[in-house]
C-alpha angles and dihedrals in degrees: 000000000000128000129190117236113231129192116227100171143009092288106004122106122191135199120188120236117240110263093223091055094048092050092046093055097031094242111173139179109289096025118129120233130186118243115194129183119234106175108285090350133081122213118208120193139157098215111123089009126128100264131155112269123208114235133185139181124217122189117204094209111140094348121127122211093274094054091042090055090050091053094046095045092048092052091047094047090048089062097249109172098199127026122191112201114198112208114201095175138027097237137047129202117254107196094189091058092033093227146086115268133190108278095215092052089050092051093049090053095044094047093051087080094060106096112216095012128106139176108260099171130027125177131153091266104027138047121184122193122188139183106258100166122056114246113241120212091203089065091066098086093048093049092044092055091047089061091060090046093048091051092051090051089050090051090053093048092047093051093046093049093047090050092051094041091231102166094178092054091046091051089049089053090053091054100040115010098093098043094093092047091049090049093054093042092051092050093048091049089050090053091051092050096047098043100040086193105097130083109288090215088071087073090065092047091055093049091050090052091049090052091052088054090051090050092054090048094054093044087056090051092050093046089052090055099041130027109251119229123232094256092057092047090052090052091052088052091050090049088057091053090050091051091050089056089051091053092048093050093044092057100035106029089211113163094217090060091050089052090050091048093052092049092047092048092053091050091046093050090051091053091049090053091048091050096062089116092057117126091244117057092165093063091046090053092051092047091051091052092047090052088055090050091055089053089052091055091050091050090051092050091051090049090052089049094055092044094055 
């Protein structure tokens, strides 16, 4: 882009900054930017500059571990740069384990999932986490693709563990399988919030992917409790194939893949309806919801296509 050079004093020349760039990086009047010479070029950046930082305070008063994770994830996704966590008591209730656990150990585990953030202060009554690594917008596509890959790996592990009847492995999946997906989703949502420059519809895609990860987790939990029949296992395998078609269409946009997806989805829905007498209604419910999430991703991809 071209910019006209204006003179605002006897020896001062001025070039305006592009409006899109200033909005993208929240540059306002009075902020300090770095200007570096590179031969005949000038590089302008806001790294290490005095820019407004977003701060938030969270009090772990009556919250259990589930609610605490909701608060922390929401602050991280919102692009908060510094989070103060007030700690009124030394333990926090973990409903999954049905017991009180050390609050600082819980925080260390929970905050491990926040890419670019680290604990900078830790006292008995206060924990402060701060962004220590600059978020990079160019990492979005890589992280986004890793979510699809992680979900496909989870599908494979789930199918293998159901086939072998390994209840311990299935229970382990319930507790840990979606952590990587959630980590990548949170980071991608943080990038969207902080840059304000990418397609808003991507937000919905990420939430659909997160829901699919949750569905796999709860299918693993149910399969660990109750032996899954062959018809349910076959449906889980078909759900994986449907998800693979979603990934292919999302990254290629080829019409023939969309046609195949739509045909496969109709056949899959019919089988779900015919399997109402299966011994596991919970798994059927989760598969039906996951099918709806794949349709949401397809809709988002089409919307992006027509907005290009």
